[in-house]
DRENDRENVO-932075 format. One line per 2 residues: number of its first residue (from 0); for each residue x, y, z of C-alpha. Coordinates in Angstrom, 3 decimals, always signed. Each point is the difference from the previous one (the first is absolute). Layout:
residues N
NUM = X Y Z | ...
This chain:
residues 386
0 = +125.617 -110.962 +12.855 | +0.528 +1.722 +3.211
2 = +3.451 +1.415 -0.475 | -0.955 +3.158 -2.154
4 = -3.161 +1.063 +2.044 | +1.634 -0.609 +3.363
6 = +3.104 +2.223 -1.247 | -2.329 +2.712 -1.016
8 = -1.757 +0.029 +3.266 | +3.231 +0.103 +1.869
10 = +1.160 +2.981 -2.135 | -3.358 +1.925 +0.548
12 = +0.045 -0.762 +3.619 | +3.660 +1.255 +0.327
14 = -0.759 +3.134 -2.134 | -3.167 +0.850 +2.319
16 = +2.160 -0.705 +3.041 | +2.667 +2.540 -1.265
18 = -2.653 +2.634 -0.799 | -1.491 -0.338 +3.453
20 = +3.229 +0.176 +1.605 | +0.969 +3.243 -1.882
22 = -3.278 +1.450 +0.864 | +0.261 -0.903 +3.672
24 = +3.403 +1.440 +0.181 | -0.975 +3.318 -1.478
26 = -3.141 +0.192 +2.389 | +2.140 -0.710 +3.025
28 = +2.473 +2.416 -1.076 | -2.460 +2.757 -0.374
30 = -1.616 -0.907 +3.387 | +3.229 +0.168 +1.786
32 = +0.616 +3.585 -1.587 | -3.437 +1.062 +1.247
34 = +0.783 -1.330 +3.492 | +3.381 +2.059 +0.082
36 = -1.818 +3.064 -1.228 | -2.855 -0.490 +2.626
38 = +2.429 -0.463 +2.744 | +1.955 +3.100 -1.055
40 = -3.142 +2.051 -0.294 | -1.055 -0.732 +3.612
42 = +3.658 +0.558 +1.504 | +0.159 +3.217 -2.042
44 = -2.543 +1.436 +2.480 | +2.658 -0.272 +2.687
46 = +2.802 +1.872 -1.735 | -0.623 +3.484 +1.534
48 = -0.192 -1.565 +3.475 | +3.215 -2.092 -0.647
50 = +1.846 +3.059 -1.145 | -1.179 +2.129 +2.959
52 = +0.904 -2.897 +2.537 | +3.370 -0.798 -1.201
54 = +2.551 +2.773 -1.116 | +2.001 -2.443 -2.062
56 = -2.938 -0.294 -2.520 | -1.438 +2.806 -2.265
58 = -3.205 -0.584 -1.902 | +1.736 -1.130 -3.149
60 = +2.314 -2.351 +2.004 | -2.853 -1.517 +1.882
62 = -1.821 -0.533 -3.322 | +3.017 -1.797 -1.474
64 = +0.409 -2.213 +3.258 | -3.659 -0.934 -0.153
66 = +0.216 -0.848 -3.813 | +2.858 -2.251 +0.512
68 = -1.774 -1.722 +2.834 | -3.132 -0.420 -1.917
70 = +2.083 -1.376 -3.222 | +0.895 -2.962 +2.145
72 = -3.479 -1.229 -0.337 | +0.705 -0.872 -3.678
74 = +1.719 -3.045 +1.587 | -2.707 -0.873 +2.277
76 = -0.808 -3.299 -1.803 | +3.518 -1.363 -0.401
78 = +1.530 +1.376 +3.203 | -2.719 +1.353 +2.419
80 = +2.455 -0.112 +2.844 | +1.934 +2.996 -1.700
82 = -2.747 +2.545 -0.019 | -0.790 -1.085 +3.490
84 = +3.730 +0.819 +1.041 | -0.302 +3.364 -1.630
86 = -3.394 +0.568 +1.632 | +1.795 -0.597 +3.608
88 = +2.758 +2.484 -1.065 | -2.385 +2.645 -0.843
90 = -2.034 -0.686 +3.220 | +3.063 +0.396 +2.136
92 = +1.361 +2.948 -1.785 | -3.035 +1.887 -1.064
94 = -2.815 -1.666 +2.022 | -1.833 -0.690 -3.279
96 = -2.610 -2.728 +0.207 | -1.632 -0.099 -3.537
98 = +2.896 -2.070 -1.589 | -0.084 -2.495 +2.927
100 = -3.773 -0.674 -0.802 | +0.841 -0.724 -3.669
102 = +2.860 -2.250 +1.051 | -1.756 -1.967 +2.397
104 = -2.953 -0.637 -2.314 | +2.676 -1.260 -2.683
106 = +1.561 -2.375 +2.553 | -3.421 -1.576 +0.723
108 = -1.070 -0.050 -3.650 | +3.071 -1.451 -1.502
110 = +1.522 -1.918 +2.905 | -2.853 -1.240 +1.970
112 = -1.243 +0.047 +3.550 | +3.190 -0.914 +1.713
114 = +1.986 +2.804 -1.649 | -2.908 +2.499 +0.592
116 = +0.071 -0.953 +3.698 | +3.689 +0.340 +0.365
118 = -0.047 +3.379 -1.917 | -2.742 +1.402 +2.395
120 = +2.044 -1.278 +3.092 | +3.118 +1.684 -1.372
122 = -1.821 +3.234 -0.972 | -1.718 +0.443 +3.513
124 = +3.062 -0.932 +1.892 | +2.177 +2.413 -2.143
126 = -2.566 +2.838 +0.269 | -0.152 -0.571 +3.985
128 = +3.759 +0.430 +0.164 | -0.216 +3.272 -1.982
130 = -2.942 +1.202 +2.432 | +2.183 -0.491 +2.864
132 = +2.700 +2.158 -1.474 | +0.050 +3.813 -0.076
134 = -1.444 +1.527 -3.007 | -3.294 -2.059 -0.540
136 = -2.581 +2.332 -1.347 | -3.005 +0.717 +2.072
138 = -2.376 -0.534 -2.877 | +1.183 -3.710 -0.016
140 = -1.221 -0.660 +3.647 | +1.261 +1.928 +3.093
142 = -1.020 -2.715 +2.312 | +0.554 -3.737 -0.252
144 = -3.676 -0.782 -0.462 | -0.233 +2.722 -2.752
146 = +3.108 -1.492 -1.665 | -1.483 -3.554 +0.166
148 = -3.511 +1.048 -1.217 | +1.799 +1.554 -3.077
150 = +2.981 -2.123 -0.896 | -1.358 -3.542 +0.746
152 = -3.302 +0.392 -1.984 | +1.785 +1.469 -3.108
154 = +2.405 -3.053 -0.123 | -2.394 -2.601 +0.804
156 = -2.615 +1.389 -2.551 | +2.506 +0.383 -2.764
158 = +1.594 -3.480 +0.511 | -3.467 -1.622 +0.461
160 = -1.352 +1.393 -3.261 | +3.184 -1.288 -1.689
162 = -0.443 -3.554 +1.483 | -3.706 -0.114 -1.035
164 = +1.182 +1.023 -3.525 | +2.600 -2.733 +0.005
166 = -2.785 -2.595 +0.979 | -2.113 +1.044 -2.732
168 = +2.867 -0.260 -2.492 | +0.651 -3.497 +1.167
170 = -3.622 -0.807 -0.420 | +0.025 +1.346 -3.598
172 = +3.193 -1.906 -0.781 | -1.601 -3.096 +1.356
174 = -3.025 +0.364 -2.101 | +1.983 +0.687 -3.227
176 = +2.155 -2.920 +0.732 | -3.129 -2.408 +0.580
178 = -1.478 +1.422 -3.266 | +3.163 -0.811 -1.783
180 = +0.222 -3.481 +1.564 | -3.744 -0.683 -0.922
182 = +0.796 +1.285 -3.651 | +2.943 -2.395 -0.330
184 = -2.016 -2.851 +1.640 | -2.847 +0.517 -2.610
186 = +2.619 -0.078 -2.838 | +1.585 -3.138 +1.262
188 = -3.334 -1.675 +0.373 | -1.055 +1.037 -3.613
190 = +3.347 -1.399 -1.187 | -0.784 -3.286 +1.674
192 = -3.417 -0.165 -1.598 | +1.504 +0.655 -3.384
194 = +2.425 -2.759 +0.654 | -2.816 -2.429 +0.801
196 = -1.842 +1.011 -3.217 | +3.187 -0.451 -1.964
198 = +0.375 -3.440 +1.463 | -3.525 -1.025 -0.460
200 = -0.462 +1.343 -3.568 | +3.395 -0.791 -1.366
202 = +0.320 -3.268 +1.775 | -3.289 -1.170 -1.568
204 = +1.250 +0.709 -3.491 | +3.321 -1.592 +0.619
206 = -1.790 -3.184 +1.197 | -2.146 +0.047 -3.118
208 = +2.992 +0.446 -2.106 | +1.910 -3.010 +1.697
210 = -3.206 -2.257 -0.526 | -0.454 +0.856 -3.543
212 = +3.696 -0.535 -0.640 | -0.167 -3.267 +1.419
214 = -2.925 -0.804 -2.120 | +1.700 +0.999 -3.115
216 = +3.083 -1.789 +0.940 | -1.985 -3.246 +0.201
218 = -1.548 +0.744 -3.336 | +3.276 +0.434 -1.620
220 = +1.499 -3.024 +1.683 | +2.743 -1.335 -2.283
222 = -0.066 +3.161 -2.288 | +2.454 +2.902 -0.177
224 = -1.878 +2.276 +2.370 | -0.492 -2.396 +3.056
226 = +3.283 +1.254 +1.589 | -0.911 +3.703 -0.415
228 = -3.455 -0.440 +1.453 | +1.448 -1.948 +2.853
230 = +2.503 +2.811 +0.556 | -2.691 +2.694 -0.086
232 = -2.140 -1.914 +2.502 | +3.065 -0.286 +2.378
234 = +0.772 +3.755 -0.431 | -3.766 +0.889 +0.924
236 = +0.254 -2.408 +3.082 | +3.165 +1.581 +1.015
238 = -1.271 +3.693 -0.420 | -3.076 -0.929 +2.138
240 = +2.267 -1.439 +2.756 | +2.193 +3.173 -0.027
242 = -3.318 +2.072 +0.236 | -1.021 -2.041 +3.032
244 = +3.397 +0.179 +1.690 | -0.040 +3.925 -0.440
246 = -3.450 +0.788 +0.975 | -1.667 -2.855 +1.904
248 = +2.928 -0.918 +2.119 | +0.098 +3.713 +1.209
250 = -3.354 -0.493 +1.474 | -1.924 +2.209 -2.486
252 = -2.969 -2.345 -0.075 | -3.653 +0.670 -0.559
254 = -2.681 +0.134 -2.566 | +0.553 +2.114 -3.209
256 = -1.723 +3.495 -0.346 | -3.316 -0.361 -1.888
258 = -0.372 +1.404 -3.308 | -2.725 +2.008 -1.910
260 = -2.607 -2.677 +0.525 | -0.063 +1.106 +3.723
262 = -0.792 +3.706 -0.642 | -3.582 -0.419 -0.127
264 = +0.072 -1.494 +3.535 | +1.994 +2.871 +1.188
266 = -2.359 +2.432 -1.492 | -2.999 -1.678 +1.546
268 = +1.596 -0.125 +3.420 | +0.827 +3.675 -0.289
270 = -3.609 +0.732 -0.961 | -1.294 -1.852 +2.993
272 = +2.268 +2.064 +2.236 | -1.563 +3.190 -1.296
274 = +2.338 +1.094 -2.851 | -1.519 -1.093 -3.341
276 = +2.463 -0.784 -2.843 | -0.209 +0.481 -3.589
278 = +2.117 -2.610 -1.538 | +1.198 +0.588 -3.755
280 = +2.326 -2.844 -1.236 | +1.123 -0.238 -3.520
282 = -0.473 -3.303 -1.538 | +3.666 -0.255 -1.064
284 = +1.078 +0.352 +3.673 | -1.219 -3.647 +0.603
286 = +2.752 -1.111 -2.378 | +2.617 +1.406 +2.240
288 = +2.593 -2.247 +1.630 | -0.873 -1.246 +3.512
290 = +2.910 +2.399 +1.441 | -1.676 +3.054 -1.684
292 = -3.433 -1.084 +1.233 | +1.312 -0.320 +3.438
294 = +1.325 +3.597 -0.202 | -3.342 +1.160 -0.914
296 = -1.733 -1.788 +2.742 | +2.497 +1.080 +2.560
298 = -0.458 +3.841 -0.978 | -3.772 -0.266 -0.165
300 = -0.322 -1.657 +3.226 | +2.071 +2.558 +1.911
302 = -1.490 +2.925 -1.720 | -3.665 -1.380 +1.226
304 = +1.312 -0.548 +3.370 | +1.350 +3.597 +0.207
306 = -3.239 +1.355 -1.556 | -2.137 -1.850 +2.762
308 = +2.300 +1.518 +2.646 | +0.433 +3.622 -1.100
310 = -3.054 +0.536 -2.273 | -2.744 -2.158 +1.385
312 = -3.176 -0.046 -2.096 | +1.625 +1.761 -3.098
314 = -0.340 -1.767 -3.408 | +3.220 -1.539 -1.292
316 = +0.814 -0.353 -3.675 | +2.429 -2.768 -1.148
318 = +1.454 -0.023 -3.596 | +2.247 -2.693 -1.343
320 = +1.169 +0.530 -3.498 | +2.472 -1.444 -2.334
322 = +0.998 +2.237 -2.924 | +3.036 -0.201 -2.227
324 = +1.728 -2.530 +2.131 | -0.431 +1.979 +3.232
326 = -2.153 -1.133 +2.975 | -1.783 +3.109 +1.603
328 = -1.658 -0.091 +3.428 | -1.924 +2.946 +1.351
330 = -1.912 +0.082 +3.244 | -1.850 +3.110 +0.896
332 = -2.347 +0.952 +2.871 | -1.448 +3.446 +1.152
334 = +1.539 +1.570 +3.097 | -2.530 +0.141 +2.828
336 = -1.578 +3.559 +0.776 | +0.883 -0.225 +3.592
338 = +2.687 -2.086 +1.851 | -1.165 -3.092 +1.866
340 = -0.864 +0.532 +3.513 | +2.668 -2.536 +1.232
342 = +3.349 -0.310 -2.108 | +0.321 -3.287 -1.751
344 = +2.813 -2.387 +1.291 | +2.547 -0.022 -2.870
346 = +3.806 -0.357 -0.275 | +0.121 +1.405 -3.380
348 = +1.992 -3.033 -1.235 | -2.632 -1.269 -2.382
350 = +0.935 +2.485 -2.537 | +3.793 -1.129 +0.249
352 = -1.242 -3.606 -0.589 | -1.912 +1.036 -3.177
354 = +2.994 +1.983 -1.232 | +2.372 -2.867 +0.660
356 = -2.283 -2.412 -1.840 | -0.236 +2.343 -3.070
358 = +3.847 +0.823 -0.028 | +0.823 -3.671 +0.125
360 = -1.309 -0.487 -3.537 | +1.417 +3.184 -1.415
362 = -2.800 +2.361 +0.464 | -0.849 +3.412 +1.309
364 = -2.158 +0.944 +2.927 | -1.599 +3.147 +1.560
366 = -2.616 +0.732 +2.534 | -1.367 +3.187 +1.308
368 = -2.911 +2.505 +0.029 | -1.047 +1.240 -3.503
370 = -2.920 +2.478 -0.456 | -1.810 -0.751 +3.142
372 = +0.373 -3.741 -0.316 | +2.719 -2.480 +0.987
374 = +1.543 -1.668 -3.018 | +2.338 -2.965 -0.240
376 = +1.506 -0.784 -3.347 | +2.385 -2.675 -1.215
378 = +1.424 -0.708 -3.412 | +2.229 -2.993 -0.707
380 = +0.943 -2.180 -3.058 | -2.990 -2.318 -0.909
382 = +2.660 -2.763 -0.843 | -1.169 -2.876 -2.474
384 = -3.631 -0.433 +0.060 | -1.459 -3.641 -0.015
């Protein structure tokens, strides 16, 4: 029952992951190219002065040198120390500070606080040595105080912004990891509930089968069918024991999920909480198997909870239909005109639990805004009706 939906879910998740990775790769490549062009544009402002200050450079030669230096920023994510080294070379040769700012930011952003601190120390020390040597340009600071007031803030600010961005990246990564963990936890919990329901519902039928087989075996005592009924009873007991070993002994205990009979109570509670419910359940739905009814209850329960969180006071419509051997569940509520004053506490894992419950019985699930309302739909095989 679980293999095909689980495999589909894994394939879908893998496909989504590949698409996101491709998009992220393209986005980061474009951002790195824009960074190179920005650095080159800023450095190009110094080309006339560089050509005038150093007879070994003409205007075109200076432009080529600065372009090569800016191009090193394409490796700022994988090897941020490389553009840093190039920036120091340009600082010592041409007294160019622009690339050093980009390099120090990259160190702090992609290698963290320690690398950013070491980069600033090395940059300031190298610049001070160049300041002591002949040829340091006056516009970079003629006195020590002028030199320090220019060089140190440039390096500290660039690396500090990079370190702050690195911290923000870590926070976002941690939030994404927590969301993924919550999602996986919700799926595991839903699988545990499904296993409990399978044990309770199927175990009850196996027990009845075993008892009936024993009764028939006694009635057929001495007849040709006595041995067959006894064998059937023993098979049912063995299957029930295996079910206990697989599910109960793994700690998946607890009460089964209620069925359709509990929906009016859910609707009443939702109405008392301020979200009135219009409950439309087809008569044929009450003939569904306990597992199907448990799936309906789980979806409706989570939808009403989400409606109370995100659309308080809005009317909720719940439809449960059985048509042509398919069970359809549709829960719809209007989206609020204005956002709640305080954001509701929600991990977003409830939707994953609903989807897992539906996928476990071979169904399809979707949830999202549709025409000014939020709609959750599920369609799954109705199975054999009682």
